[in-house]
PDB file as gemmi writes it, atoms N, CA and C in Angstrom:
CRYST1    1.000    1.000    1.000  90.00  90.00  90.00 P 1                      
ATOM      1  N   MET A   1      51.273   2.077  90.369  1.00  0.00           N  
ATOM      2  CA  MET A   1      50.438   2.918  89.543  1.00  0.00           C  
ATOM      3  C   MET A   1      49.774   2.092  88.431  1.00  0.00           C  
ATOM      4  N   ALA A   2      50.560   1.246  87.753  1.00  0.00           N  
ATOM      5  CA  ALA A   2      50.012   0.438  86.665  1.00  0.00           C  
ATOM      6  C   ALA A   2      48.948  -0.506  87.191  1.00  0.00           C  
ATOM      7  N   LYS A   3      49.161  -1.042  88.387  1.00  0.00           N  
ATOM      8  CA  LYS A   3      48.171  -1.954  88.963  1.00  0.00           C  
ATOM      9  C   LYS A   3      46.858  -1.220  89.219  1.00  0.00           C  
ATOM     10  N   ALA A   4      46.958   0.007  89.661  1.00  0.00           N  
ATOM     11  CA  ALA A   4      45.748   0.782  89.919  1.00  0.00           C  
ATOM     12  C   ALA A   4      45.016   1.066  88.614  1.00  0.00           C  
ATOM     13  N   LEU A   5      45.754   1.307  87.553  1.00  0.00           N  
ATOM     14  CA  LEU A   5      45.133   1.570  86.258  1.00  0.00           C  
ATOM     15  C   LEU A   5      44.432   0.328  85.724  1.00  0.00           C  
ATOM     16  N   LEU A   6      44.968  -0.846  85.998  1.00  0.00           N  
ATOM     17  CA  LEU A   6      44.355  -2.081  85.531  1.00  0.00           C  
ATOM     18  C   LEU A   6      43.137  -2.462  86.366  1.00  0.00           C  
ATOM     19  N   GLY A   7      43.021  -1.916  87.546  1.00  0.00           N  
ATOM     20  CA  GLY A   7      41.831  -2.169  88.341  1.00  0.00           C  
ATOM     21  C   GLY A   7      41.947  -3.323  89.305  1.00  0.00           C  
ATOM     22  N   TYR A   8      43.101  -3.886  89.470  1.00  0.00           N  
ATOM     23  CA  TYR A   8      43.256  -4.970  90.428  1.00  0.00           C  
ATOM     24  C   TYR A   8      44.693  -4.977  90.940  1.00  0.00           C  
ATOM     25  N   VAL A   9      44.873  -5.651  92.042  1.00  0.00           N  
ATOM     26  CA  VAL A   9      46.199  -5.777  92.644  1.00  0.00           C  
ATOM     27  C   VAL A   9      46.606  -7.232  92.519  1.00  0.00           C  
ATOM     28  N   GLY A  10      47.818  -7.448  92.079  1.00  0.00           N  
ATOM     29  CA  GLY A  10      48.312  -8.808  91.935  1.00  0.00           C  
ATOM     30  C   GLY A  10      49.015  -8.967  90.609  1.00  0.00           C  
ATOM     31  N   GLY A  11      49.475 -10.175  90.368  1.00  0.00           N  
ATOM     32  CA  GLY A  11      50.213 -10.467  89.147  1.00  0.00           C  
ATOM     33  C   GLY A  11      49.285 -10.543  87.936  1.00  0.00           C  
ATOM     34  N   ALA A  12      49.898 -10.688  86.805  1.00  0.00           N  
ATOM     35  CA  ALA A  12      49.139 -10.798  85.563  1.00  0.00           C  
ATOM     36  C   ALA A  12      48.357 -12.117  85.561  1.00  0.00           C  
ATOM     37  N   ASP A  13      47.155 -12.053  85.059  1.00  0.00           N  
ATOM     38  CA  ASP A  13      46.305 -13.237  84.977  1.00  0.00           C  
ATOM     39  C   ASP A  13      46.810 -14.120  83.837  1.00  0.00           C  
ATOM     40  N   PRO A  14      47.189 -15.366  84.119  1.00  0.00           N  
ATOM     41  CA  PRO A  14      47.713 -16.232  83.053  1.00  0.00           C  
ATOM     42  C   PRO A  14      46.680 -16.504  81.952  1.00  0.00           C  
ATOM     43  N   ARG A  15      45.395 -16.521  82.321  1.00  0.00           N  
ATOM     44  CA  ARG A  15      44.361 -16.734  81.295  1.00  0.00           C  
ATOM     45  C   ARG A  15      44.319 -15.556  80.335  1.00  0.00           C  
ATOM     46  N   LEU A  16      44.474 -14.356  80.879  1.00  0.00           N  
ATOM     47  CA  LEU A  16      44.474 -13.157  80.046  1.00  0.00           C  
ATOM     48  C   LEU A  16      45.696 -13.150  79.130  1.00  0.00           C  
ATOM     49  N   ALA A  17      46.849 -13.502  79.666  1.00  0.00           N  
ATOM     50  CA  ALA A  17      48.068 -13.547  78.854  1.00  0.00           C  
ATOM     51  C   ALA A  17      47.942 -14.577  77.739  1.00  0.00           C  
ATOM     52  N   THR A  18      47.342 -15.732  78.044  1.00  0.00           N  
ATOM     53  CA  THR A  18      47.135 -16.772  77.027  1.00  0.00           C  
ATOM     54  C   THR A  18      46.181 -16.291  75.944  1.00  0.00           C  
ATOM     55  N   GLU A  19      45.120 -15.617  76.362  1.00  0.00           N  
ATOM     56  CA  GLU A  19      44.147 -15.093  75.400  1.00  0.00           C  
ATOM     57  C   GLU A  19      44.780 -14.028  74.499  1.00  0.00           C  
ATOM     58  N   VAL A  20      45.572 -13.140  75.073  1.00  0.00           N  
ATOM     59  CA  VAL A  20      46.253 -12.107  74.289  1.00  0.00           C  
ATOM     60  C   VAL A  20      47.200 -12.752  73.286  1.00  0.00           C  
ATOM     61  N   GLN A  21      47.921 -13.769  73.708  1.00  0.00           N  
ATOM     62  CA  GLN A  21      48.839 -14.475  72.821  1.00  0.00           C  
ATOM     63  C   GLN A  21      48.073 -15.142  71.674  1.00  0.00           C  
ATOM     64  N   ARG A  22      46.932 -15.759  71.993  1.00  0.00           N  
ATOM     65  CA  ARG A  22      46.106 -16.407  70.972  1.00  0.00           C  
ATOM     66  C   ARG A  22      45.574 -15.375  69.974  1.00  0.00           C  
ATOM     67  N   LEU A  23      45.122 -14.245  70.482  1.00  0.00           N  
ATOM     68  CA  LEU A  23      44.596 -13.197  69.610  1.00  0.00           C  
ATOM     69  C   LEU A  23      45.683 -12.601  68.718  1.00  0.00           C  
ATOM     70  N   ARG A  24      46.871 -12.441  69.253  1.00  0.00           N  
ATOM     71  CA  ARG A  24      47.984 -11.923  68.438  1.00  0.00           C  
ATOM     72  C   ARG A  24      48.324 -12.886  67.303  1.00  0.00           C  
ATOM     73  N   ARG A  25      48.327 -14.199  67.619  1.00  0.00           N  
ATOM     74  CA  ARG A  25      48.566 -15.193  66.564  1.00  0.00           C  
ATOM     75  C   ARG A  25      47.471 -15.128  65.509  1.00  0.00           C  
ATOM     76  N   ARG A  26      46.236 -14.964  65.952  1.00  0.00           N  
ATOM     77  CA  ARG A  26      45.095 -14.896  65.019  1.00  0.00           C  
ATOM     78  C   ARG A  26      45.217 -13.666  64.117  1.00  0.00           C  
ATOM     79  N   VAL A  27      45.598 -12.534  64.688  1.00  0.00           N  
ATOM     80  CA  VAL A  27      45.786 -11.315  63.897  1.00  0.00           C  
ATOM     81  C   VAL A  27      46.893 -11.520  62.870  1.00  0.00           C  
ATOM     82  N   THR A  28      47.981 -12.144  63.277  1.00  0.00           N  
ATOM     83  CA  THR A  28      49.080 -12.419  62.351  1.00  0.00           C  
ATOM     84  C   THR A  28      48.615 -13.331  61.224  1.00  0.00           C  
ATOM     85  N   ASP A  29      47.854 -14.366  61.560  1.00  0.00           N  
ATOM     86  CA  ASP A  29      47.322 -15.275  60.535  1.00  0.00           C  
ATOM     87  C   ASP A  29      46.392 -14.542  59.573  1.00  0.00           C  
ATOM     88  N   LEU A  30      45.532 -13.688  60.104  1.00  0.00           N  
ATOM     89  CA  LEU A  30      44.601 -12.943  59.253  1.00  0.00           C  
ATOM     90  C   LEU A  30      45.322 -11.943  58.362  1.00  0.00           C  
ATOM     91  N   GLU A  31      46.359 -11.302  58.886  1.00  0.00           N  
ATOM     92  CA  GLU A  31      47.140 -10.375  58.064  1.00  0.00           C  
ATOM     93  C   GLU A  31      47.813 -11.119  56.907  1.00  0.00           C  
ATOM     94  N   ALA A  32      48.339 -12.314  57.184  1.00  0.00           N  
ATOM     95  CA  ALA A  32      48.960 -13.122  56.134  1.00  0.00           C  
ATOM     96  C   ALA A  32      47.919 -13.540  55.101  1.00  0.00           C  
ATOM     97  N   GLN A  33      46.720 -13.875  55.557  1.00  0.00           N  
ATOM     98  CA  GLN A  33      45.652 -14.259  54.636  1.00  0.00           C  
ATOM     99  C   GLN A  33      45.236 -13.076  53.761  1.00  0.00           C  
ATOM    100  N   VAL A  34      45.170 -11.885  54.339  1.00  0.00           N  
ATOM    101  CA  VAL A  34      44.829 -10.692  53.557  1.00  0.00           C  
ATOM    102  C   VAL A  34      45.874 -10.464  52.474  1.00  0.00           C  
ATOM    103  N   LEU A  35      47.144 -10.585  52.815  1.00  0.00           N  
ATOM    104  CA  LEU A  35      48.208 -10.395  51.823  1.00  0.00           C  
ATOM    105  C   LEU A  35      48.111 -11.436  50.709  1.00  0.00           C  
ATOM    106  N   ARG A  36      47.827 -12.686  51.079  1.00  0.00           N  
ATOM    107  CA  ARG A  36      47.694 -13.747  50.079  1.00  0.00           C  
ATOM    108  C   ARG A  36      46.511 -13.477  49.159  1.00  0.00           C  
ATOM    109  N   LEU A  37      45.393 -13.080  49.733  1.00  0.00           N  
ATOM    110  CA  LEU A  37      44.204 -12.812  48.925  1.00  0.00           C  
ATOM    111  C   LEU A  37      44.391 -11.588  48.025  1.00  0.00           C  
ATOM    112  N   GLN A  38      45.101 -10.572  48.512  1.00  0.00           N  
ATOM    113  CA  GLN A  38      45.381  -9.404  47.677  1.00  0.00           C  
ATOM    114  C   GLN A  38      46.255  -9.787  46.495  1.00  0.00           C  
ATOM    115  N   ALA A  39      47.262 -10.622  46.734  1.00  0.00           N  
ATOM    116  CA  ALA A  39      48.130 -11.070  45.652  1.00  0.00           C  
ATOM    117  C   ALA A  39      47.343 -11.909  44.648  1.00  0.00           C  
ATOM    118  N   GLU A  40      46.481 -12.794  45.143  1.00  0.00           N  
ATOM    119  CA  GLU A  40      45.662 -13.611  44.259  1.00  0.00           C  
ATOM    120  C   GLU A  40      44.693 -12.741  43.456  1.00  0.00           C  
ATOM    121  N   ASN A  41      44.119 -11.742  44.098  1.00  0.00           N  
ATOM    122  CA  ASN A  41      43.202 -10.833  43.415  1.00  0.00           C  
ATOM    123  C   ASN A  41      43.937 -10.052  42.326  1.00  0.00           C  
ATOM    124  N   ASP A  42      45.128  -9.572  42.623  1.00  0.00           N  
ATOM    125  CA  ASP A  42      45.918  -8.854  41.620  1.00  0.00           C  
ATOM    126  C   ASP A  42      46.212  -9.749  40.423  1.00  0.00           C  
ATOM    127  N   HIS A  43      46.562 -10.994  40.707  1.00  0.00           N  
ATOM    128  CA  HIS A  43      46.860 -11.950  39.639  1.00  0.00           C  
ATOM    129  C   HIS A  43      45.620 -12.200  38.781  1.00  0.00           C  
ATOM    130  N   LEU A  44      44.477 -12.400  39.415  1.00  0.00           N  
ATOM    131  CA  LEU A  44      43.237 -12.644  38.676  1.00  0.00           C  
ATOM    132  C   LEU A  44      42.812 -11.417  37.876  1.00  0.00           C  
ATOM    133  N   ALA A  45      42.985 -10.235  38.436  1.00  0.00           N  
ATOM    134  CA  ALA A  45      42.638  -9.009  37.712  1.00  0.00           C  
ATOM    135  C   ALA A  45      43.521  -8.849  36.479  1.00  0.00           C  
ATOM    136  N   GLU A  46      44.797  -9.154  36.633  1.00  0.00           N  
ATOM    137  CA  GLU A  46      45.718  -9.080  35.492  1.00  0.00           C  
ATOM    138  C   GLU A  46      45.338 -10.102  34.428  1.00  0.00           C  
ATOM    139  N   ALA A  47      44.974 -11.295  34.849  1.00  0.00           N  
ATOM    140  CA  ALA A  47      44.560 -12.331  33.903  1.00  0.00           C  
ATOM    141  C   ALA A  47      43.275 -11.923  33.185  1.00  0.00           C  
ATOM    142  N   ALA A  48      42.361 -11.277  33.890  1.00  0.00           N  
ATOM    143  CA  ALA A  48      41.105 -10.834  33.277  1.00  0.00           C  
ATOM    144  C   ALA A  48      41.372  -9.759  32.232  1.00  0.00           C  
ATOM    145  N   VAL A  49      42.292  -8.856  32.522  1.00  0.00           N  
ATOM    146  CA  VAL A  49      42.642  -7.811  31.548  1.00  0.00           C  
ATOM    147  C   VAL A  49      43.283  -8.445  30.324  1.00  0.00           C  
ATOM    148  N   ASP A  50      44.187  -9.392  30.540  1.00  0.00           N  
ATOM    149  CA  ASP A  50      44.830 -10.073  29.417  1.00  0.00           C  
ATOM    150  C   ASP A  50      43.796 -10.825  28.581  1.00  0.00           C  
ATOM    151  N   HIS A  51      42.854 -11.475  29.247  1.00  0.00           N  
ATOM    152  CA  HIS A  51      41.808 -12.223  28.543  1.00  0.00           C  
ATOM    153  C   HIS A  51      40.932 -11.280  27.724  1.00  0.00           C  
ATOM    154  N   SER A  52      40.563 -10.148  28.299  1.00  0.00           N  
ATOM    155  CA  SER A  52      39.706  -9.208  27.566  1.00  0.00           C  
ATOM    156  C   SER A  52      40.450  -8.624  26.371  1.00  0.00           C  
ATOM    157  N   ARG A  53      41.750  -8.438  26.494  1.00  0.00           N  
ATOM    158  CA  ARG A  53      42.538  -7.959  25.342  1.00  0.00           C  
ATOM    159  C   ARG A  53      42.522  -8.999  24.228  1.00  0.00           C  
ATOM    160  N   LEU A  54      42.654 -10.279  24.603  1.00  0.00           N  
ATOM    161  CA  LEU A  54      42.620 -11.335  23.596  1.00  0.00           C  
ATOM    162  C   LEU A  54      41.267 -11.383  22.906  1.00  0.00           C  
ATOM    163  N   VAL A  55      40.204 -11.256  23.678  1.00  0.00           N  
ATOM    164  CA  VAL A  55      38.861 -11.298  23.110  1.00  0.00           C  
ATOM    165  C   VAL A  55      38.649 -10.115  22.177  1.00  0.00           C  
ATOM    166  N   LEU A  56      39.091  -8.942  22.593  1.00  0.00           N  
ATOM    167  CA  LEU A  56      38.944  -7.757  21.751  1.00  0.00           C  
ATOM    168  C   LEU A  56      39.767  -7.892  20.470  1.00  0.00           C  
ATOM    169  N   ASP A  57      40.954  -8.440  20.578  1.00  0.00           N  
ATOM    170  CA  ASP A  57      41.799  -8.625  19.400  1.00  0.00           C  
ATOM    171  C   ASP A  57      41.178  -9.623  18.430  1.00  0.00           C  
ATOM    172  N   ASP A  58      40.584 -10.682  18.951  1.00  0.00           N  
ATOM    173  CA  ASP A  58      39.973 -11.695  18.101  1.00  0.00           C  
ATOM    174  C   ASP A  58      38.740 -11.157  17.381  1.00  0.00           C  
ATOM    175  N   THR A  59      37.945 -10.387  18.048  1.00  0.00           N  
ATOM    176  CA  THR A  59      36.698  -9.886  17.444  1.00  0.00           C  
ATOM    177  C   THR A  59      36.947  -8.714  16.500  1.00  0.00           C  
ATOM    178  N   SER A  60      38.037  -8.004  16.690  1.00  0.00           N  
ATOM    179  CA  SER A  60      38.290  -6.853  15.821  1.00  0.00           C  
ATOM    180  C   SER A  60      38.703  -7.292  14.417  1.00  0.00           C  
ATOM    181  N   SER A  61      39.210  -8.516  14.252  1.00  0.00           N  
ATOM    182  CA  SER A  61      39.621  -8.968  12.932  1.00  0.00           C  
ATOM    183  C   SER A  61      38.449  -9.565  12.138  1.00  0.00           C  
ATOM    184  N   VAL A  62      37.337  -9.838  12.809  1.00  0.00           N  
ATOM    185  CA  VAL A  62      36.161 -10.384  12.145  1.00  0.00           C  
ATOM    186  C   VAL A  62      35.312  -9.222  11.637  1.00  0.00           C  
ATOM    187  N   PRO A  63      35.039  -9.192  10.343  1.00  0.00           N  
ATOM    188  CA  PRO A  63      34.228  -8.083   9.833  1.00  0.00           C  
ATOM    189  C   PRO A  63      32.789  -8.171  10.350  1.00  0.00           C  
ATOM    190  N   GLU A  64      32.200  -7.011  10.565  1.00  0.00           N  
ATOM    191  CA  GLU A  64      30.818  -6.986  11.003  1.00  0.00           C  
ATOM    192  C   GLU A  64      29.893  -7.260   9.815  1.00  0.00           C  
ATOM    193  N   PRO A  65      28.771  -7.892  10.055  1.00  0.00           N  
ATOM    194  CA  PRO A  65      27.860  -8.159   8.943  1.00  0.00           C  
ATOM    195  C   PRO A  65      27.258  -6.850   8.421  1.00  0.00           C  
ATOM    196  N   ALA A  66      26.968  -6.864   7.138  1.00  0.00           N  
ATOM    197  CA  ALA A  66      26.385  -5.663   6.507  1.00  0.00           C  
ATOM    198  C   ALA A  66      24.942  -5.514   6.934  1.00  0.00           C  
ATOM    199  N   LEU A  67      24.513  -4.297   7.065  1.00  0.00           N  
ATOM    200  CA  LEU A  67      23.116  -4.040   7.403  1.00  0.00           C  
ATOM    201  C   LEU A  67      22.250  -4.287   6.177  1.00  0.00           C  
ATOM    202  N   THR A  68      21.104  -4.884   6.358  1.00  0.00           N  
ATOM    203  CA  THR A  68      20.215  -5.150   5.216  1.00  0.00           C  
ATOM    204  C   THR A  68      19.038  -4.219   5.218  1.00  0.00           C  
TER     205      THR A  68                                                      
END                                                                             
């Protein structure tokens, strides 16, 4: 039955199995890269918030010039 669903009679094509294995490795690599980039993005976003807090704190202590 499974052979009929696949559209051919015979064993599994070794080229197809190799390609599937290669694609699975590629998907795993890409998933790991996505996780790494998300972590890096979170770190950079946190650093940007910390930096903006420092900038706001520094400028709030400087008096604004008087209007003339």
